[in-house]
C-alpha positions as CSV (number, residue, x, y, z in Angstrom):
1,M,60.1,-58.5,-105.0
2,K,59.2,-56.7,-101.3
3,K,62.3,-59.0,-99.5
4,I,64.9,-57.8,-101.9
5,Y,63.6,-54.1,-100.8
6,F,63.7,-55.0,-97.4
7,T,67.8,-56.5,-97.7
8,I,68.4,-53.4,-99.8
9,L,67.8,-51.2,-97.3
10,L,68.7,-53.8,-93.9
11,I,72.6,-53.6,-95.5
12,P,73.2,-49.9,-95.3
13,I,71.2,-49.9,-91.7
14,F,73.8,-52.9,-90.2
15,I,76.9,-51.2,-91.9
16,L,76.2,-47.9,-90.4
17,L,75.8,-49.7,-87.3
18,L,79.0,-51.2,-87.2
19,S,80.8,-48.5,-88.4
20,F,79.2,-46.1,-85.4
21,K,80.2,-49.3,-83.5
22,V,84.3,-49.1,-84.1
23,F,83.7,-45.0,-84.0
24,V,82.2,-44.8,-80.0
25,Y,85.2,-47.7,-79.2
26,D,88.0,-45.9,-81.3
27,E,86.8,-42.7,-79.3
28,N,86.7,-44.3,-75.6
29,S,89.9,-45.9,-76.4
30,Y,91.5,-43.0,-77.5
31,K,90.1,-41.0,-74.6
32,Q,91.3,-44.4,-72.1
33,Q,95.1,-43.7,-73.8
34,F,95.1,-39.4,-73.3
35,R,94.5,-40.3,-69.8
36,E,97.3,-43.1,-69.7
37,N,99.3,-40.7,-70.9
38,N,98.6,-37.2,-68.9
39,I,99.3,-39.4,-66.0
40,Y,102.2,-40.5,-66.9
41,T,103.5,-37.0,-67.7
42,K,102.2,-35.9,-64.5
43,Y,104.1,-38.4,-62.6
44,N,107.3,-37.4,-65.1
45,E,107.0,-33.9,-64.1
46,S,106.6,-34.7,-59.7
47,Y,110.1,-36.9,-60.9
48,V,112.2,-33.9,-62.2
49,N,110.6,-31.5,-59.6
50,N,112.0,-33.7,-57.0
51,I,115.6,-34.4,-58.6
52,S,115.7,-30.1,-59.6
53,S,114.6,-29.4,-55.5
54,N,117.2,-32.4,-54.2
């Protein structure tokens, strides 16, 4: 009987851990993507400024 309760408790904890891991990973990849986009737009702006000044 105790084993059944333990398993029932363990399953939600496991699911929570998995979802938390996925959430953290997604957040990190989102930040990474944002940083890359930011660098890209900065580069484009400077490029456009150079062309317009010349």
